[in-house]
C-alpha positions in Angstrom: 1.9 16.7 -29.6 4.3 13.9 -29.0 7.1 14.0 -26.4 10.1 12.0 -25.3 10.6 12.5 -21.6 13.8 11.4 -19.9 13.4 11.1 -16.2 16.5 10.8 -14.0 16.0 9.6 -10.5 17.9 11.4 -7.7 19.4 9.1 -5.0 16.3 9.5 -3.0 14.1 8.7 -5.9 16.0 5.6 -6.7 15.7 4.5 -3.2 12.0 5.0 -3.4 11.7 2.6 -6.4 14.1 0.1 -4.7 12.2 0.2 -1.4 8.7 -0.2 -3.0 10.1 -3.1 -5.1 7.9 -2.1 -7.9 9.2 -0.4 -11.1 5.8 -1.3 -12.6 4.0 1.1 -10.1 6.1 4.1 -11.4 4.9 3.2 -14.9 1.3 3.1 -13.9 1.6 6.3 -11.9 3.2 8.0 -15.0 0.5 6.7 -17.3 -2.2 8.0 -14.9 -0.6 11.4 -14.5 -0.3 11.8 -18.4 -3.9 10.6 -18.7 -5.2 13.1 -16.2 -3.6 15.9 -18.3 -5.5 14.8 -21.5 -2.7 12.7 -22.9 -1.8 9.1 -23.7 1.5 7.3 -22.6 2.8 5.2 -25.5 5.9 3.6 -23.9 7.8 3.6 -20.5 11.2 2.0 -20.3 13.9 1.9 -17.7 17.4 2.1 -18.9 20.5 0.5 -17.5 21.3 3.2 -15.1 17.6 2.9 -13.6 16.3 6.1 -15.2 13.3 6.1 -17.4 12.4 7.1 -20.9 8.7 7.8 -21.6 7.1 8.6 -24.9 3.6 10.1 -24.8 1.1 12.3 -26.5 0.1 15.5 -24.6 -2.5 18.2 -25.6 0.2 20.9 -25.6 3.5 22.3 -24.3 1.8 23.5 -21.0 0.9 20.0 -20.1 4.5 18.9 -20.7 5.7 21.8 -18.6 3.3 20.9 -15.8 4.8 17.4 -15.7 8.4 18.8 -15.6 7.6 21.3 -12.9 5.9 18.8 -10.7 8.8 16.3 -11.1 11.5 18.9 -10.4 9.6 20.4 -7.5 9.4 16.9 -5.7 13.2 16.8 -5.5 13.0 13.2 -6.4 14.6 13.5 -9.8 15.1 15.8 -12.8 13.3 15.6 -16.3 14.3 16.5 -19.8 11.4 16.9 -22.3 11.8 16.9 -26.1 9.2 17.5 -28.7 9.0 14.7 -31.1 8.8 15.8 -34.8 7.2 13.6 -37.4 8.6 13.1 -40.9 5.5 15.0 -42.3 6.3 18.0 -40.0 9.8 18.0 -41.4 8.3 17.8 -44.9 6.4 21.0 -44.1 9.4 22.6 -42.7 11.4 22.0 -45.9 8.9 24.2 -47.6 9.2 27.1 -45.3 11.4 30.2 -46.0 13.6 31.2 -43.2 15.3 34.5 -43.1 18.4 33.4 -41.3 21.9 34.8 -41.8 24.9 33.1 -40.2 27.1 35.1 -37.9 29.4 37.3 -39.9 27.4 37.5 -43.1 
């Protein structure tokens, strides 16, 4: 499964990056963390507000949840994880029947 992870540093987390002087160290740590969970990091980018976007492949949702829990528990930042859906997944979705009724119908 592919995921987009948005990591937002707390003030203390940003100070840690600033004090270490190494944004590359966070990227390397992130790649190692993902690898240890059986995944592969595809990209790591900082954005203008010094938060980070990571795309990765992980074996399952539990691995993504483990990353989120570890980051949130550290108190050094927050995280939003989004499952990335391939065009082929959408192709399959268009062929499924959904028993949805809108409110009021």
